[in-house]
C-alpha positions in Angstrom: 128.5 170.4 187.4 131.1 170.2 190.3 132.4 167.6 192.8 133.2 168.7 196.6 136.2 166.1 196.0 137.4 163.0 194.1 135.0 160.8 195.6 132.1 162.6 196.8 128.6 163.3 195.1 128.2 165.9 192.2 126.3 168.8 192.2 124.7 171.3 190.1 124.5 175.2 190.8 121.4 177.0 190.5 122.3 178.5 187.1 123.4 174.9 185.9 119.8 173.5 187.0 117.9 176.5 185.3 119.9 175.8 182.0 118.9 171.9 182.4 115.4 172.6 183.0 113.4 175.5 181.3 113.2 177.5 184.4 114.5 180.6 185.9 116.6 181.2 189.2 113.6 183.0 190.6 111.4 180.0 190.1 113.9 177.5 191.7 114.4 180.1 194.5 110.7 180.3 194.7 110.5 176.5 195.3 113.1 176.4 198.1 111.2 178.9 200.1 107.9 176.7 199.3 110.0 173.3 200.2 109.2 172.2 196.6 111.4 171.0 193.8 114.5 168.7 194.3 116.5 168.6 197.5 119.5 170.8 197.9 122.3 171.8 200.4 123.1 175.4 201.5 126.5 176.3 202.7 126.4 180.1 203.6 124.9 181.8 200.8 125.6 179.0 198.0 123.2 176.6 197.2 123.9 173.4 195.4 121.6 170.8 194.1 123.2 166.9 194.3 122.6 165.5 190.9 121.2 162.2 192.4 118.4 164.3 193.7 117.8 166.0 190.4 117.7 162.9 188.8 115.3 161.5 191.3 112.9 164.7 191.0 113.0 164.3 186.9 112.0 160.4 187.4 109.2 161.1 190.0 107.6 163.7 187.6 107.5 161.6 184.5 104.4 161.3 182.6 103.3 159.3 179.6 105.5 157.2 177.4 108.8 157.9 179.5 107.3 156.6 182.6 108.9 153.8 184.1 107.4 152.1 186.8 109.8 150.0 189.1 
């Protein structure tokens, strides 16, 4: 997990997100191509997932007892 600077958003790399979820880098790449999965930014060839986007995606895909409606 990295921050761009001291007071900015925290980001996950593709490898870090693949480790967080039981998915491969290829799965994440495919999702990006199909405009699926959490939001991300791309700077040159580098992809970064804002942690807020990752958490929001996780919460939006909760099922069963873990799901909390606001």
